[in-house]
Every structure is written in structure tokens, then in C-alpha cells.
C-alpha positions in Angstrom: 0.0 0.0 0.0 1.2 3.5 -0.9 0.4 6.1 1.8 0.6 9.9 1.3 0.5 12.1 4.4 -0.5 15.8 4.2 0.9 18.0 7.0 4.4 17.6 8.6 3.4 18.8 12.0 3.6 16.8 15.2 1.0 14.1 14.3 2.0 14.0 10.6 5.6 13.4 11.6 4.6 10.7 14.0 2.6 9.0 11.3 5.5 9.1 8.9 7.9 7.6 11.5 5.4 4.9 12.5 4.5 3.8 8.9 7.6 4.3 6.8 9.3 1.0 7.5 6.2 -1.1 6.7 4.7 0.9 3.8 5.8 3.1 0.9 5.1 6.5 2.4 5.3 10.1 1.1 4.8 13.4 2.9 3.8 16.9 1.7 3.7 20.2 3.5 3.5 23.7 2.1 6.4 24.7 4.4 9.1 22.8 2.6 11.7 23.1 5.3 9.6 20.7 7.5 10.4 17.8 5.0 14.2 18.0 5.5 14.8 15.2 8.0 12.4 12.4 7.1 13.9 9.0 6.7 12.9 6.4 4.1 10.1 8.7 2.8 9.1 10.4 -0.4 9.1 14.1 0.0 6.6 15.8 -2.2 7.2 19.4 -3.3 3.9 19.7 -5.3 0.5 18.1 -5.7 1.6 16.9 -9.1 4.2 14.7 -7.3 1.4 13.2 -5.2 -0.4 12.3 -8.5 2.7 10.6 -9.7 3.1 8.7 -6.4 -0.5 7.5 -6.9 -1.4 6.7 -3.2 -3.9 4.2 -2.1 -4.5 6.0 1.1 -4.2 9.8 1.8 -4.0 10.8 5.5 -4.8 14.4 6.2 -2.9 15.6 9.2 -3.2 19.3 8.9 -4.9 21.6 11.5 -8.6 21.0 12.0 -9.7 24.3 10.4 -7.9 23.3 7.2 -8.9 19.7 6.9 -11.8 20.0 4.5 -10.0 22.6 2.3 -7.0 20.4 1.9 -9.1 17.4 0.8 -10.8 19.6 -1.8 -7.4 21.0 -2.9 -5.7 17.6 -3.4 -8.7 15.6 -4.7 -7.9 16.4 -8.4 -4.5 14.7 -8.0 -5.9 11.4 -6.6 -7.2 8.3 -8.3 -10.9 7.8 -7.8 -10.5 4.8 -5.4 -8.0 6.4 -3.1 -9.2 6.3 0.5 -9.2 9.7 2.3 -8.4 9.6 6.0 -8.6 12.2 8.7 -7.4 12.1 12.3 -9.3 15.1 13.7 -10.2 15.4 17.3 -13.6 16.9 16.4 -15.7 15.4 13.6 -18.5 18.0 13.5 -19.3 18.6 9.8 -17.0 15.9 8.4 -19.8 13.3 8.0 -21.8 15.7 5.8 -18.7 16.6 3.8 -17.7 13.0 3.2 -21.2 12.1 2.0 -21.2 14.9 -0.5 -17.6 14.4 -1.7 -18.1 11.0 -3.1 -14.8 9.3 -2.3 -14.1 6.4 0.1 -13.0 7.6 3.5 -11.9 6.5 6.9 -12.1 8.8 9.9 -10.2 8.0 13.1 -9.0 9.8 16.2 -5.8 8.7 18.0 -6.7 10.0 21.4 -3.3 11.2 22.4 -0.8 13.8 21.2 2.9 14.5 21.4 2.1 17.2 24.0 1.3 14.7 26.7 1.7 11.2 25.5 4.9 9.1 25.4 4.7 8.2 21.7 7.3 5.5 22.2 5.0 3.7 24.7 1.3 3.9 23.8 -0.1 0.7 25.3 -2.3 2.7 27.8 -3.6 5.0 25.1 -6.8 4.9 23.1 -7.9 5.3 19.5 -11.3 5.7 17.9 -12.4 4.5 14.5 -15.6 5.9 13.0 -18.2 3.2 12.2 -19.4 4.9 9.0 -15.9 4.6 7.4 -15.0 2.4 4.5 -14.3 -1.2 5.5 -10.9 -1.4 3.9 -9.9 1.8 5.6 -11.1 0.6 9.0 -9.2 -2.6 8.6 -6.0 -0.7 7.9 -6.3 1.4 11.0 -7.3 -1.5 13.2 -4.1 -3.3 12.2 -2.0 -0.1 12.5 -3.4 0.9 15.9 -3.3 -2.7 17.0 0.4 -2.9 16.2 1.0 0.0 18.7 -1.0 -1.8 21.4 -3.6 0.9 21.5 -7.1 0.3 22.9 -9.4 0.6 19.9 -13.0 1.7 20.1 -15.5 2.1 17.2 -18.1 4.9 17.4 -20.4 6.7 15.0 -19.6 10.3 14.1 -22.2 11.5 16.7 -21.0 9.1 19.4 -17.4 10.2 18.9 -18.2 13.9 19.3 -20.3 13.2 22.4 -17.4 11.2 23.9 -14.9 14.0 23.1 -17.1 16.6 24.6 -16.9 14.7 27.9 -13.2 13.6 27.7 -11.8 16.9 26.4 -14.1 19.8 27.3 -14.0 19.0 31.0 -10.2 18.9 31.4 -9.7 21.7 28.9 -12.2 24.0 30.7 -10.7 23.1 34.1 -7.2 24.0 32.8 -8.5 27.3 31.3 -10.1 28.3 34.6 -6.8 27.4 36.4 -4.9 29.5 34.0 -7.4 32.4 34.4 -6.7 32.4 38.2 -2.9 32.4 37.8 -0.7 34.9 39.7 3.0 35.1 40.4 3.9 32.3 42.7 7.5 32.3 44.1 7.5 28.8 45.6 4.7 26.7 44.0 4.2 23.2 45.4 4.3 20.0 43.5 0.6 19.8 42.9 0.5 23.4 41.6 3.4 22.7 39.2 1.7 19.6 37.8 -1.5 21.5 37.2 0.6 24.3 35.6 2.2 21.8 33.3 -1.2 20.5 32.1 -2.5 24.1 31.6 0.6 25.0 29.5 0.2 21.8 27.5 -3.5 22.6 26.8 -2.8 26.2 25.8 0.0 25.1 23.5 -2.7 23.5 21.3 -4.0 25.2 18.2 -6.6 27.9 19.0 -9.0 26.5 16.4 -8.8 23.0 17.9 -9.5 24.4 21.4 -12.4 26.5 20.0 -14.0 23.5 18.1 -13.8 21.3 21.2 -15.5 24.0 23.4 -18.0 25.0 20.7 -19.1 21.4 20.2 -22.9 21.0 20.5 -22.3 18.7 23.5 -19.6 20.8 25.4 -21.8 23.4 27.1 -23.6 20.8 29.1 -20.3 19.4 30.4 -19.0 22.8 31.3 -22.3 23.6 33.1 -21.7 20.5 35.2 -18.3 21.9 36.3 -20.0 25.2 37.2 -22.7 23.5 39.3 -20.1 21.4 41.2 -18.1 24.6 41.9 -21.2 26.3 43.2 -21.8 23.3 45.5 -18.2 23.3 46.7 -18.3 27.1 47.4 -21.5 26.6 49.5 -19.8 23.9 51.6 -16.7 26.0 52.1 -18.6 29.1 53.1 -20.7 27.1 55.6 -17.6 25.3 56.9 -19.6 22.1 56.8 -17.0 19.4 57.5 -19.5 16.5 57.3 -20.8 17.6 53.9 -17.3 18.1 52.7 -16.3 14.6 53.9 -19.3 13.2 52.1 -18.3 15.1 48.9 -14.7 13.7 49.1 -16.1 10.1 49.4 -18.2 10.6 46.3 -15.3 11.9 44.4 -13.0 9.0 45.4 -15.7 6.6 44.1 -15.9 8.6 40.8 -12.2 8.2 40.1 -11.7 4.6 41.2 
């Protein structure tokens, strides 16, 4: 199988490194200097070179806001049975696009990133494959993710975005609130520093990605839950109600078991 990857950012580079020893792989990025150090990989300088490579699978690893535009841009240079693949964290709008675009596709989400994950050891990490995808494309990613010992889940487009609203909007919102309360701290403790590292990691992400996660149709409900629990905690603190606080701690410990 010939695989072309668009986008030589963190995830695109990881895909190249993970695939280039088992498949014939090529990489394209508008910023040519990013292609300099890839090993055992075709380096495309134009879309015409992608046409000549004639990929069986094209993985779109550009930023979320450019994903659809890149598919539209490169489509004239692909054979009709090439499978399109995206790895976006938010799928809102993609199902409608794929249905109207008329090409085979596979949509997946490796639920980790170079910011936090140890990409050399991914056995505890997860990946989602979208059920509506082409069967051949799903089979490819099942084998690829399986070779990395990832835990694989299969969701519909809607189920995926509901899951992401829960698993990303809650920690992202919590990190944003933490950062919003930041002040100069001369001697921060270990817990503070750990939270600070997480907040810095979240805020190092692309603004459009953060916005799309928080603007998801399912995100507001999750953030409202945070607000409700904070109101409850504030009430306990103001009343200095030890018994209620102890009961709250017990519920939280059960939640995270």
C-alpha cells in the first residue's frame, strides 16, 4: 500500500515515522523546510508529485480548520478509489462533507498527542475508528493501531463527538479556569506545578482546535456541570460544613476509582 500524508506537524511526523518501515510513504507540507529530516520517505514538493506517487491512502494531518479545504485541494490529483483519511479530534461537519464528496474515507482519532503522550510507549492510550468509514480503511487502521497496542473503540460520528465533549471539554475547561486564576507564585508546590504543566500543554494546542472542542454541541452541558459542582463546593466552604465536605470527598473518590 502507498500512503501519502499531508501535513508535517507533530502528528503528521509521528505517522511518517510509524509507517515508513512497513509501507511506501510520502509526505507533503506547504512549508518545505519541514520535510528535511524524514527517513525512508518520499518528499513531495507539489501536488503533481502526489499524483505521480498514486497513493492508495491519503492521510490528512493538517490543522482542524484546514482539513476539508486540503481534501478539496488535493482531490484532483488522486485516483478515484484512493481512500481519504482524517485524524481530527472533532468530527463536527465531516460526515456531511464525506457524503457529498463521493470518495471512500476512513475517519479515526488517535486520542493522544505529542504534547502529553509518550509516543514511544502507547499501550495505555486509546484510538477511535468511526463506524461509517470504508471497511478497507477501517481494517487498515485496526491493524496499525493494534500494532501499537492501542485500545481501539468504534463509534459513530455522533457518538465520537459526544465522547470527546466529555473527555476533552471537562479537562480543557478546568485548565483554562486554572490559568485564568494564575498569579505570580514564588514557591509553587508539586501539585500546583503539575496543574501548571497541564495548563501549559493545553494552551500550546491550536486555537481553532480548542475552540472547536469548546464549541461542540455537547460541550456546554459538560462545562455547566463543572459550574454546578463549583457552586456546590463554594457553598460547603462558606458554611464550613465538615460532614458535607467529607461526604463530597467520598463521592469523588468513588468517581475516580
